[in-house]
NUROTOR-203376 format. One record per atom (N, C-alpha, C): residue in one letter; x, y, z. Coordinates in steps of 0.05 Angstrom, whole numbers, plus 5000, padded with zeros to 4 digits. Layout:
# NUROTOR-203376
AXYZ...
This chain:
# NUROTOR-203376
M513050733496M510550683501M510051003507A507951083493A507551403502A505551403524N506551663539N504351703565N501851683564Y501051753535Y498151773539Y497451463532N498851303525N498351013520N497150863549I494750723547I495250513572I494850183566D496750123563D496749823569D496149663589A494849423574A494149163587A495748903584I495548693606I497148523608I494148353606Y493348143591Y490647973590Y492247653596N490347543598N491247193608N489847103574G491046873579G491046763549G487446623541S488046713521S484146523516S483646493480T481746353472T480646303443T480646513431S479546733443S477946963434S479547203447L480447353433L481047663441L479047883443P479548103458P482548053475P482647873504G480347693517G481247553535G479547733566T481247603588T480947763611T483847893625E483148213632E486248283639E486348273655R488848293667R489648253697R491948363707V492948593693V495448833701V495048993678R495049313690R494249463669R496549703686I498149743673I499950023676I499150283658D498150513668D497050723655D499350903650G498751133627G500351313623G501851443637A501151433667A503251503697A505351343701G503451153688G505850893706G504850783730N503050793743N501650733760N500250423755I500750213763I500249963760I497849803776G496649703766G494049613775G493949293763I493349113795I492348913787I489948803800G488048793785G485648753792G484148993791A485149213778A484149513777A484649533757S482649653740S483249893709S484350143714T483650193734T483950553741T486050553765P489250513761P489650473791P490850783794L489950783825L490651123834L493851193846T495350873851T497750973860T499650793843R502250823855R503850743837R503550403833L502350263862L501549943859L498849963874F496749833859F494249823870F492849573867V492549403888V491049143888V488949153890S487249083881S484249053891S483448683877G480948573894G480548333888G481248143918S480647893911S480447723943S482247493926S483147323947S483647073939S481746853925S482846713902S480846563889S480846313902V482646203924V483245973936V481645913970N482846183979N481246154013N481146364021E478246474034E478046764042E479346844067N481646674075N482846674098N486546754085L486246724064L489146764052L489147164048P492147354048P491047594044P491147644014T490247844000T490847983978T493047953961T494548073978T497847993972T500147893985Y501747713984Y503447593990Y506047613992I507447704009I511147713997I511847624011R513747364006R516247214014R519047304012N519747334035N522347384039N524447074042S525446974032S527146764037S530546844043F531147014049F533746994061F534346964084P536146764092P536346614117P537446794140G537347074147G538047184163G535347214187T536747294206T534447284235T532647394227H532247624213H530247764209H529447814177G527847834164G526147764145G524248024135Y524248274121Y521848454120Y522048364098G518648294088G518148254069G516348554057L516348824070L515149104057L516549204069S518049454064S520149664074S518249914060V517250144070V515250324066V517450574077S517850794064S520050984066S518951214063R519951414070R519451754052R521851814040N520451974013N523452013995N526251923994G525351603996G527151403988G529551434014S528551404042S530651514060S530351154071D532351004084D531550814089D531850814120T533251014132T533551124155T529751174170S527951234159S526151254169S524051074157A524550894153A523150564139A520250514161L519050424141L517150224165L516650024152C518049774171C517849544151C516349314174F515349094151F513548924164F515848634157G515348424172G515948224168G515848024185S517247794187S517547614206S520747534215D521247404239D524047354245D524547054241S526246964248S526846664246S524646424248S523846494278S521346394288S519546504276L518946594266L516746634248L514746824263N516146974280N514247164291N514347404280S512047494278S511247754266S513248024268I513248214258I514448434261I514248704243I513048904263I512549144252I515149254264A517149434244A518549554262A519449814249S520650014264S520750344258S524150344250N524550434233N527850354232N529450624242N530350624263N531550874275N529451124286T526951064277T525551234287T522851204305D521051444317D518851314331D517451124319L515150964331L513650834319L511250944326R509451144308R507051274313R505551084308I502151084324I500950944308I498151124313G496051164298G494351354302G492051294273K490651544264K488751524253K490151814233G489151704200G489451964186G486852014172Q485952224167Q483252334152Q484252624142S482652674127S483052904114S484952994116N488052924111N489653004102N491353114133T490453014158T491252964180T491652724194F493852774208F494652504224F493252524249T492552404268T491452414294T493852164302E495252264326E497352064338E494851904368Y495151654374Y494251584395Y496751394403I497951234396I499851114405I502551104387R505651154418R507851234404R509551044419V511750854404V513050734418V516850874410N517851024423N519651114418N521550914418T524851074409T526950874407T527250754433N527750794452N528350704487N526350534481G523850444470G522550184478G519750304496N519350564497N518050684517N515150724505V512750634515V510550674508V508950884518G507851064496G506251284502G503351244491I500751254510I498051294499I498351524508G496251734497G496051994493G497652194500T500352084495T503952274497T505352214472S506552424472S508752404445S511752404459S512552304479S514952374495S514552174525P513151874514P514151784545P516351734556N516151744579N518851754599N518751514619T517451324614T517351024628T516150864611L516650594615L516150454593L513250354582L511650484612L509150594597L507250834610N506851024585N506551364596N503251334595V500751294608V499551384596V498451674609H496351864583H496452194588H494552224575G491952324583G489652444582G487252544600A485052724588A483652844610A482052604630N482052344615N480752194639N483051924631P485251864642P487151684639P486251454656F483551294647F483351024672F484150804654V484550664665V486350334652V484450184671R483050034647R481349844655R482549564649I481949364675I481549004677I480048924681N479948724657N476848664660N477048364667D476148154681D476247884684D474047804676T473147694657T470447534662T470447304676S471647224683S470846944700S471047024727A471247244738A470547354763A471647234788T474047064775T475246874800T478147064811G479047364801G480447504810G482447544788H482047874796H484347934770H485948244785G487248284771G488648584776G491848664761I492648814786I495248924775I498048704795K499948654789K501848514790K504548694793I505548784812I508748964808I510248734829S512148614808S513648474817S516348514816Y518548424829Y521048364829Y522448154820N524348164798N525147894779N521947814773N520047894768N518247664761N517247484779S517447514799S516847364819S513947364840D512447154845D510347204850D509247184886T512247184894T512947214924T514747404931H515147634910H516347804920H515348104899G513548174907G512148384897G509848534914L508348724894L505148794910L503348714885H501648574900H499548494878H496948674887L495248814869L492448924876L490648784859T489148664876T486948494858T484048484873Y482848374856Y479248374858Y478048154847N477048134875N475547814867N472147894857G471647794838G468847904828G466347724851N467347424844N465847254865N464247394891G466147544909G465347584930G465847964931A466048034903A466348364904A468748424929Q470848274927Q473248344949Q475748494934S476848704948S479348774940S481348734961Y483448654945Y485148594961Y488648814955I490848894975I492848904978I494548784992D496648634968D497848424978D500148464980N502148504996N504748444993N505648184997T506648024973T507447754974T509547654984Y511847875001Y513747735009Y513047475033G514147295039G514647145060G514447275076V513147145103V512347255132V513647105153T515847145162T516146945191T516847125216S517246945230S516247125258S520447305265G520247465273G522747755267G522947805243Q520847745224Q521147845196Q522448115196V524548225183V524448525176V524348655149Y522748445130Y521748525104Y519148485107G518048685082G514948565076G514148805092D513748965107D512749135111D510849335092I508449505098I506549545082I506849905095Y507550115074Y507750375083Y505450515070F503250655078F502450875064F503651155074R503751275043R505451545043R504551765034Q504552025041Q504452215028Q506152495019N505852615000N508052784990N508153085012V509553115031V509653305045V511753455041S511553715029S512853925024S515053775001G515153594990G516353554977G517853184977V517053075005V518252925015V515752695022M516352445005M514952305016M514752195047T513052175057T512552185083T510251955095T511151765110T509651575116T507451605144R504951615134R502451595148R501651405163M502151175150M501650895173M503050695159T503550545177T504850255173T503749955185I503749775170I503149605176I505449375172K505949295198K508649165196K508948835193A510648715179A510548355166A510348275200D511348275213D512348065230D510448105245G508048015259G504948105267G503348285263G503548405244G501048505238G501148785242S502248835262S502449125289S501949445268I500249585272I498749745256I500050035272G501750215259G502950445271G501450665256I500150895269I499151195264I500951305266G502051465251G505151725254G507351545269T507251285272T509751215272T510250925256T512850895251T513850715235T514650435247S515250435275S515850225298S513550195319P510850085312P508550025330P508949775348A508549815371A509949655388A507749515397T505249595392T503349365402T501349415383K499349195382K497249195350K495849375334L495949695347L494649885340L496850055360D498650245349D500550535361D499950705344V498550905367V497251135351V499451395359V500751545349V502551755358V500552035349G498852165366G497552385363G494652325383N493552495374N490252505378N488852305367V487352165389V484751965374V482451995380K480351985363K477352145372K475651875359A473751775383A472151665372A469051635386T467451495383T464951495383T464051295410S465551075417S465650865424S467850695431F468750515451F470550375451F469250065465T470049895453T468449655456T470649415466G470449255479G472748985480G473048995526S475148855524S475748815552S476648955562F477249285556F477749495565F476949565588S478649695614S477049665641S477849975657G475750065661G475250365661G473350465646S473750845646S472150915632S474351145611I471851195594I473251435570I471751685566V471951915577V470552125573V472252305555K471452555541K472352715525K473752915550S477052945536S478753035554S480453205538L481753425549L484053545536L486553375537G486853205554G489352985555G488652785563Y490752575552Y489552235575Y491852125567L492251935591L494251705594L493751445598Y493551355586Y492850985600Y494950825602A495550765622A497750555631A497550285644G498350115627G497649825632G500449645636R500849415653R503449255643R502549025629S504449025613S505048765586S504348535602T506448575631T507948285643T507148295669S507148175684S506948165716S509448225724Q508448375755Q511048525770Q510848385800T513648195806T514548105829T515648285845I514648315870I515448425893I516148275910P519348225913P519847985941P519348105961A520047805979A519347896007A521948096020G521048116043G523248336053G522248506072G520148356096G519348596113G517748796104S518449036108S516349326095S518849426071T519549286062T521949386039T520049376020W517949306019W516049355988W513449536005A513449656025A510949676029A509749966018N512250115999N511950425986N513650275963V512750145944V513350015918V512950165890N514250355875N513650465854N512750325833I509950265825I508950095803I509150215769T511350095760T511650165732T509550035705M509150225689M506950115671M509350075645S508349885623S509749855608S508149915582K505449945584K503649935560K502850245567V503250405554V503150735548V502550745534Y499150965536Y498851115510Y497951415520A498751595506A498451835513A498152065496S496752315500S495952525484S495952795499G496952955485G495753235499G498453255517S497753395541S500653515556S501753285582I500653045583I500752945600I503852735597G505252735616G507352565602G507852345625Y509252095611Y510451825629Y512151765617N514451725646N516851565645N516851255661S516351125630S516250805640S517650755659T521050895662T523450725681T522150815708N520950925712N520951025749N516951055754G516151005735G512951095739G512851335737V513251565736V512951875744V510851875719V508652115729V506952255708V507252515713S507752655691S507952925693S505353115678L504453255705L503053425702L503253755706K501153865681K501354225684K500454365701A501054555718A499954775730A497154865718R495454885744R492854955740R490654795718A491154575713A489354425698A487754265719V485954075712V483953965726V484653665715Y485153495732Y485653195725Y484553025734R483452735725R482052545737R483752305737I483452235770I487052035762I484451755783T484951455756T483251235761T485551045760A485350985788A487450715784A486350405791A487250155784A486049945796A488749725794L487849525814L489849335830L489449025826S491348865812S490248625810S493648475822I492248335841I495348175855I494447865855N496647675861N495947465873N497947515906N496147415924N496747475951N498547185959S500947115968S502246805983S501446746001S501346926019S500646836047S500747046063N497746946079N496447146099N495347436088N493447376099N490547646092N493247906089I493248116067I494248316075I491948536056G492848776075G491249036069G492649196044L492049266023L493449405999L491449625999N493149905987N491550055975N493650175958W492850495936W493650605925W494750825940S496950915928S497551145939S499151345927L498451635910L499151835900L501152035917F503752015904F506252235914F507352395894K508152515907K510052695894K512852555887H513652615866H515852465861H518452695873S518152905875S520853125879S520653015909N519652965932N519952965955N518052725975N516552585956N516352335965N512352355988A511752685979A509652785990A508052605984Q506052486009Q503152405988Q501152495986I499652535961I498052695951I495052655959A494652315954A492452235965A492451975968Q490751795984Q490151485988Q487751335977S487851115969S485150955970S484550855995I482350795995I481650636021I481650326022A483850236038A484649956038A483949826032T484549546012T482749256016T485149076014D483448916036D483548696043D483748366022F486748376016F486548095996F486847866014P486347696001P485247426019P488247306005T489347066022T490746796016T490746675994Y492946725974Y493446535957Y490446615939A489246905937A488046945922A488147055902F487046975870F488147245853F485947345851Y486347605859Y483747905860Y484548035837T481848135835T482048305811T479648515819A480648785829A479048975840A476549005813N473948945831N471349095815N470449325803M471149525818M471649755816M474649945824P475350075808P477950335817P477950305844M481050185860M481550255878M482150625889L482750785863L482751005868L481751135849D479451305851D478851565833D478451815849M479851985841M480752225850M479852465823I479452685831I480552995824I481853105834Y484053125815Y487053215827Y487253575805A488453735823A488454035810A490854125820P493054125811P495754215816P495354545814T497354655836T497454955828T499455025816S501554745808S503954855796S505254645778S506054595760S507554395746S508254145768V507053895771V508253735781V507953485774D511253295779D511052985780D510552895804V508552735791V507052495811V507852175806K507052005825K507751805823K505851595837L504851365823L503551175842L504551005857R504550905887R504750735892R502550485903C503650235907C502650045926C503050045949T501550075968T502350166000T501249926012A503249856037A501749646052A501149736072A498349616083A498149686108A498349686133N500749366132N502249406158N504649156147T506049176162T508548986149T508648706144Q509148636130Q509048406108Q512248286099T511148006101T514247836090T513447606069N510747676054N510347486042N511347636013V511047525988V511947605969V509447635949L509147845936L507448055925L507147985900Q505147915879Q505147925848Q502948035839I503548255828I501848415810I501448315785Y499348305775Y498748155754Y497348365730S498548365700S498048525683S495648545679E493648455685E490948345672E490148545690N488148765684N486748955699N488149095718T490649185713T492049335725T492749555716Y491849785722Y491450015700Y492350295713L493050505699L492450755715L491850955690I489851115696I487851255677I489051565685V489251755669V489652025682V488552205654Q486552395655Q484752545640Q485152755657Q485652965627Q486153275635Q482853355624L481153435648L479953565649L478953875633A480053985641A480054275641A483454425636
């Protein structure tokens, strides 16, 4: 057959030449349903049986695990072939043989890559070198997850595909509510399941805020909050609300000390006439220090402090006169004393106002302590309650 000849194959007919089905032109191009094939194999037309059937159907009957029906390679190389087929479970396969799989758009002899799957299985969108399982890169790399049911959708980061061991970021469209969920189960005394908020500080991931799994306590500046809110550092607020007793003013330093449990002082004549009151709930800022073991407050020289204190007790027998007294820790010298208050027998007494409220300006640095002082010798048991027993020290200048 000469190169300039154009040969055609027709189907049978009572009259020639019949209907052309296949054409091989002079360049060796084969056309099926096309009289002018532009490529080595050019197929045109539609299925005559069902519109859902493909124009071209390739079946591989080899009984192996993978059966490729079509392989496309460059310059006859099998190592860079793109293969289309299915496995033994009839799952569809698009495979790149030993090379990256690139997906993009070809136009005007230019290929623009959008997605790449490298030989490690990493998927890159907008990048040709993905270094994680999914790497998204671009000028505006937003990833949108949209749930039309509005019942809750988001991102699940889990360990070993578990819904109870991971981090869920979800959004509920019904109530326009956002959630950050640590799904690890929490029980009393649990040491796992905390949530940490961190920042990169000079190359080190530094925890800024912590939410503890056991009890839900929040720590700012500490990873071990001792109370519902534990802040290490200064706190600024326009107002405080709740059952807090006392007052808060703008100050250079601040100390609030209260008791989390009651303090029992046993009977014994005058042995408890001067007893240090120690506080277990302490919040301090600035240069004011507090020793919760002995109740000592550290103050600096040439500063001005406002010292406020209140007492709540249960008196077991006989009326008793009590007051607050402020002493120097070094020599037990009394600095100030409140007016004595009479506590009736068997009464649960809460002071309606601070028993001690004074301005103190030490000329030198000094450690002071607060004492409960009896007006006379007593033999009864004294119970100091945690509620409304407090000490507040504010540095004003």
